[in-house]
C-alpha positions as semicolon CSV with decimal commas, in nm:
position;residue;x (nm);y (nm);z (nm)
1;M;-1,756;-3,584;-5,284
2;S;-2,011;-3,706;-5,548
3;L;-2,043;-4,071;-5,645
4;H;-2,215;-4,243;-5,945
5;R;-2,293;-4,595;-6,020
6;G;-1,957;-4,660;-6,162
7;T;-1,818;-4,626;-5,812
8;L;-2,032;-4,897;-5,658
9;H;-1,737;-5,133;-5,607
10;L;-1,518;-4,854;-5,477
11;F;-1,784;-4,758;-5,217
12;L;-1,793;-5,134;-5,106
13;L;-1,412;-5,137;-5,102
14;L;-1,405;-4,844;-4,895
15;S;-1,658;-5,004;-4,660
16;L;-1,445;-5,326;-4,639
17;T;-1,134;-5,137;-4,551
18;A;-1,324;-4,944;-4,280
19;L;-1,501;-5,253;-4,144
20;D;-1,156;-5,442;-4,106
21;C;-1,112;-5,232;-3,798
22;S;-1,398;-5,422;-3,629
23;P;-1,327;-5,614;-3,308
24;H;-1,493;-5,925;-3,453
25;R;-1,301;-5,894;-3,784
26;Q;-1,115;-6,166;-3,967
27;A;-0,963;-5,978;-4,261
28;S;-0,991;-6,262;-4,502
29;E;-1,359;-6,324;-4,441
30;P;-1,564;-6,011;-4,492
31;T;-1,934;-6,028;-4,383
32;Q;-2,222;-6,027;-4,625
33;V;-2,314;-5,671;-4,504
34;A;-1,968;-5,549;-4,581
35;R;-1,980;-5,700;-4,925
36;G;-2,301;-5,525;-5,005
37;L;-2,515;-5,838;-4,976
38;R;-2,826;-5,911;-4,767
39;F;-2,757;-6,118;-4,464
40;I;-3,002;-6,373;-4,378
41;S;-3,015;-6,514;-4,014
42;H;-3,359;-6,693;-4,044
43;N;-3,482;-6,482;-3,752
44;A;-3,792;-6,266;-3,846
45;A;-3,696;-5,956;-3,655
46;F;-3,319;-5,968;-3,763
47;D;-3,397;-6,047;-4,127
48;A;-3,644;-5,759;-4,155
49;F;-3,367;-5,528;-4,028
50;F;-3,095;-5,666;-4,257
51;A;-3,348;-5,628;-4,559
52;D;-3,426;-5,266;-4,475
53;L;-3,042;-5,190;-4,437
54;H;-2,964;-5,357;-4,771
55;D;-3,237;-5,152;-4,949
56;A;-3,100;-4,844;-4,782
57;Q;-2,753;-4,922;-4,912
58;L;-2,878;-4,975;-5,262
59;D;-3,073;-4,659;-5,250
60;M;-2,764;-4,462;-5,119
61;L;-2,553;-4,603;-5,409
62;S;-2,812;-4,469;-5,672
63;L;-2,842;-4,114;-5,535
64;P;-2,509;-3,970;-5,639
65;E;-2,581;-4,058;-5,997
66;R;-2,906;-3,894;-6,002
67;E;-2,753;-3,575;-5,875
68;L;-2,485;-3,590;-6,124
69;N;-2,725;-3,649;-6,405
70;F;-2,910;-3,333;-6,307
71;R;-2,603;-3,117;-6,367
72;K;-2,506;-3,305;-6,679
73;S;-2,849;-3,223;-6,821
74;L;-2,810;-2,842;-6,722
75;A;-2,450;-2,844;-6,869
76;G;-2,583;-2,953;-7,199
77;E;-2,849;-2,671;-7,206
78;L;-2,585;-2,409;-7,093
79;K;-2,337;-2,543;-7,358
80;V;-2,061;-2,606;-7,109
81;E;-1,849;-2,914;-7,037
82;E;-2,062;-3,216;-6,924
83;G;-1,860;-3,262;-6,600
84;A;-1,879;-2,898;-6,513
85;T;-1,880;-2,796;-6,151
86;T;-2,150;-2,616;-5,967
87;N;-1,948;-2,292;-5,987
88;V;-1,902;-2,318;-6,362
89;L;-2,272;-2,366;-6,411
90;T;-2,383;-2,085;-6,191
91;E;-2,128;-1,849;-6,353
92;K;-2,267;-1,936;-6,694
93;A;-2,626;-1,906;-6,572
94;A;-2,551;-1,564;-6,420
95;A;-2,391;-1,447;-6,747
96;L;-2,695;-1,543;-6,950
97;A;-2,942;-1,381;-6,691
98;K;-2,740;-1,057;-6,715
99;D;-2,780;-1,066;-7,097
100;I;-3,150;-1,105;-7,055
101;A;-3,170;-0,831;-6,810
102;A;-2,979;-0,589;-7,048
103;K;-3,264;-0,658;-7,301
104;G;-3,521;-0,525;-7,036
105;T;-3,630;-0,862;-6,887
106;S;-3,577;-0,941;-6,528
107;L;-3,587;-1,298;-6,381
108;K;-3,633;-1,434;-6,028
109;L;-3,599;-1,797;-5,927
110;D;-3,817;-1,873;-5,620
111;I;-3,731;-2,185;-5,433
112;E;-3,905;-2,353;-5,132
113;G;-3,853;-2,659;-4,921
114;L;-3,490;-2,666;-4,850
115;E;-3,561;-2,842;-4,518
116;A;-3,859;-3,057;-4,644
117;V;-3,862;-3,422;-4,613
118;D;-4,147;-3,484;-4,866
119;E;-4,084;-3,403;-5,224
120;A;-4,441;-3,269;-5,243
121;D;-4,339;-2,981;-5,012
122;T;-4,068;-2,849;-5,254
123;S;-4,109;-2,590;-5,522
124;A;-3,910;-2,400;-5,776
125;Q;-4,044;-2,138;-6,019
126;M;-3,906;-1,898;-6,243
127;R;-4,065;-1,530;-6,234
128;V;-4,031;-1,323;-6,550
129;S;-4,096;-0,958;-6,599
130;G;-4,073;-0,891;-6,975
131;S;-4,049;-1,105;-7,286
132;L;-3,813;-1,397;-7,357
133;E;-3,683;-1,528;-7,677
134;S;-3,722;-1,900;-7,751
135;D;-3,336;-1,974;-7,645
136;H;-3,392;-1,770;-7,326
137;I;-3,715;-1,973;-7,245
138;R;-3,521;-2,300;-7,278
139;F;-3,263;-2,150;-7,041
140;A;-3,520;-2,047;-6,780
141;E;-3,687;-2,388;-6,803
142;A;-3,362;-2,581;-6,776
143;V;-3,247;-2,389;-6,464
144;T;-3,603;-2,426;-6,302
145;R;-3,611;-2,791;-6,389
146;T;-3,267;-2,845;-6,240
147;A;-3,362;-2,660;-5,921
148;R;-3,675;-2,864;-5,885
149;S;-3,491;-3,195;-5,934
150;E;-3,220;-3,090;-5,676
151;L;-3,491;-2,992;-5,427
152;K;-3,673;-3,322;-5,462
153;L;-3,346;-3,503;-5,408
154;L;-3,266;-3,282;-5,106
155;A;-3,601;-3,378;-4,959
156;H;-3,512;-3,755;-5,014
157;L;-3,186;-3,712;-4,828
158;N;-3,363;-3,522;-4,541
159;A;-3,602;-3,817;-4,506
160;K;-3,314;-4,051;-4,543
161;N;-3,140;-3,898;-4,243
162;Q;-3,448;-3,998;-4,026
163;S;-3,457;-4,362;-4,176
164;L;-3,098;-4,408;-4,095
165;Q;-3,128;-4,286;-3,753
166;R;-3,414;-4,559;-3,712
167;L;-3,191;-4,825;-3,853
168;A;-2,912;-4,737;-3,612
169;S;-3,153;-4,761;-3,323
170;R;-3,280;-5,096;-3,436
171;A;-2,935;-5,221;-3,474
172;A;-2,842;-5,122;-3,121
173;I;-3,165;-5,295;-2,978
174;L;-3,104;-5,605;-3,189
175;E;-2,734;-5,624;-3,063
176;G;-2,873;-5,672;-2,721
177;E;-3,113;-5,952;-2,828
178;V;-2,861;-6,175;-3,012
179;E;-2,784;-6,409;-2,733
180;R;-3,148;-6,474;-2,645
181;A;-3,276;-6,485;-3,002
182;F;-3,013;-6,742;-3,109
183;S;-2,968;-6,919;-2,783
184;D;-3,046;-7,250;-2,939
185;K;-2,833;-7,201;-3,248
186;D;-2,472;-7,306;-3,311
187;S;-2,189;-7,072;-3,230
188;K;-2,106;-7,008;-3,594
189;L;-2,435;-6,848;-3,667
190;L;-2,422;-6,656;-3,330
191;E;-2,079;-6,510;-3,439
192;Q;-2,200;-6,418;-3,796
193;V;-2,497;-6,226;-3,651
194;H;-2,266;-6,035;-3,418
195;R;-2,035;-5,948;-3,704
196;N;-2,299;-5,841;-3,945
197;L;-2,452;-5,623;-3,689
198;S;-2,128;-5,464;-3,610
199;D;-2,062;-5,400;-3,979
200;A;-2,416;-5,275;-4,021
201;R;-2,383;-5,005;-3,759
202;L;-2,049;-4,880;-3,900
203;L;-2,224;-4,890;-4,256
204;I;-2,505;-4,685;-4,138
205;S;-2,270;-4,422;-4,010
206;M;-2,080;-4,433;-4,335
207;M;-2,398;-4,383;-4,535
208;D;-2,494;-4,099;-4,322
209;E;-2,167;-3,916;-4,391
210;K;-2,219;-3,962;-4,757
211;R;-2,581;-3,852;-4,727
212;L;-2,484;-3,532;-4,570
213;D;-2,203;-3,471;-4,823
214;L;-2,460;-3,517;-5,093
215;S;-2,719;-3,303;-4,920
216;V;-2,477;-3,017;-4,888
217;E;-2,401;-3,040;-5,259
218;A;-2,766;-3,048;-5,367
219;R;-2,854;-2,751;-5,141
220;R;-2,550;-2,546;-5,254
221;T;-2,662;-2,616;-5,630
222;V;-3,010;-2,490;-5,576
223;E;-2,909;-2,172;-5,369
224;R;-2,639;-2,079;-5,608
225;L;-2,864;-2,120;-5,915
226;A;-3,113;-1,898;-5,754
227;T;-2,874;-1,630;-5,678
228;A;-2,715;-1,652;-6,027
229;V;-3,022;-1,605;-6,238
230;T;-3,216;-1,367;-6,013
231;T;-3,175;-1,011;-6,144
232;N;-3,476;-0,852;-5,971
233;A;-3,535;-1,003;-5,621
234;A;-3,860;-0,800;-5,586
235;L;-4,045;-0,990;-5,855
236;G;-4,340;-1,153;-5,721
237;A;-4,267;-1,055;-5,356
238;P;-4,606;-1,077;-5,162
239;N;-4,698;-0,765;-4,970
240;E;-4,716;-0,828;-4,599
241;P;-5,081;-0,795;-4,463
242;P;-5,177;-0,534;-4,212
243;L;-5,188;-0,639;-3,838
244;I;-5,552;-0,533;-3,811
245;T;-5,822;-0,543;-4,072
246;F;-6,151;-0,368;-4,008
247;V;-6,435;-0,528;-4,174
248;R;-6,774;-0,329;-4,225
249;P;-7,072;-0,522;-4,075
250;P;-7,331;-0,650;-4,315
251;P;-7,661;-0,436;-4,365
252;P;-7,959;-0,559;-4,161
253;D;-8,180;-0,818;-4,311
254;P;-8,512;-0,631;-4,401
255;T;-8,709;-0,966;-4,389
256;I;-8,632;-0,994;-4,024
257;N;-8,794;-0,667;-3,928
258;K;-9,088;-0,759;-4,144
259;D;-9,137;-1,092;-3,964
260;R;-9,124;-0,935;-3,638
261;S;-9,387;-0,666;-3,721
262;G;-9,616;-0,929;-3,860
263;A;-9,588;-1,110;-3,520
264;R;-9,679;-0,804;-3,335
265;K;-9,994;-0,754;-3,545
266;T;-10,113;-1,106;-3,504
267;G;-10,028;-1,135;-3,127
268;A;-10,086;-0,773;-3,002
269;S;-10,402;-0,832;-2,797
270;P;-10,671;-1,108;-2,749
271;A;-10,928;-0,890;-2,907
272;A;-10,736;-0,876;-3,221
273;R;-10,738;-1,244;-3,231
274;G;-11,105;-1,270;-3,143
275;G;-11,046;-1,392;-2,781
276;N;-11,263;-1,316;-2,475
277;T;-11,164;-0,998;-2,301
278;K;-11,387;-1,025;-2,001
279;S;-11,341;-1,216;-1,664
280;P;-11,522;-1,547;-1,617
281;T;-11,776;-1,356;-1,382
282;E;-11,848;-1,082;-1,616
283;A;-11,889;-1,331;-1,887
284;G;-12,193;-1,482;-1,707
285;S;-12,033;-1,786;-1,565
286;T;-12,200;-1,939;-1,263
287;P;-12,048;-1,832;-0,933
288;A;-11,936;-2,077;-0,666
289;A;-12,204;-2,156;-0,388
290;D;-12,184;-1,964;-0,048
291;F;-12,030;-2,164;0,241
292;E;-12,277;-2,234;0,525
293;P;-12,148;-2,381;0,850
């Protein structure tokens, strides 16, 4: 189920209702975490966790509106109702793509990065074979723009899955540190820390459920749009390279042979270099004296 900013209080109300089941709960005194506020314990490690939790909660509350605005923008371009569902949008897009194909122009929406956790690793591109009229160009741009936006949102949600898991792990670790970290504090603060941590762990679980719902919706929108507007799936399909490629060796370097022949000419014989070809005796050197006992 998609949410938008107008449902902020509804989301928090649902959180409070669920959190009433906590074993530490006094129904008339919801914690700051349950009320969507940042809890401050005056302990650095705990406060860093609650700050990150609060940021994650605010981010989660803003994401459904982003996804809704993507579809609103596409609905305006397709001239359908602003609150049109994904099914209505894709049916309209498919009908327009077929009209374009009937005029001899084929389309294919390439998408990449459905499993990405970084927006930079996502991509959406419309491939066109033929000519497009101005209205059809705007249509192709609007569909591609929506696909790109949904893919970036999906990458953000995929990354959020990891960040929520880290928050859950931190909450579990901090829960075991409460008694030691607040041993010199009053019992009231100790109870507040326990309750807010308990609510935090439940809230993380709820946020992850809503993250998953939104991820499914964003992925379904992208995939259905790609299927709806593609009238020629072979457009831009890369040819698979061969398993083996033979490469012709380069021709020999003529300068190498030239250098070698020059070396043979200059170093072929001592005579050629002007050296002495006779032995020391033949050259007239003084022989060693005979040994006489």
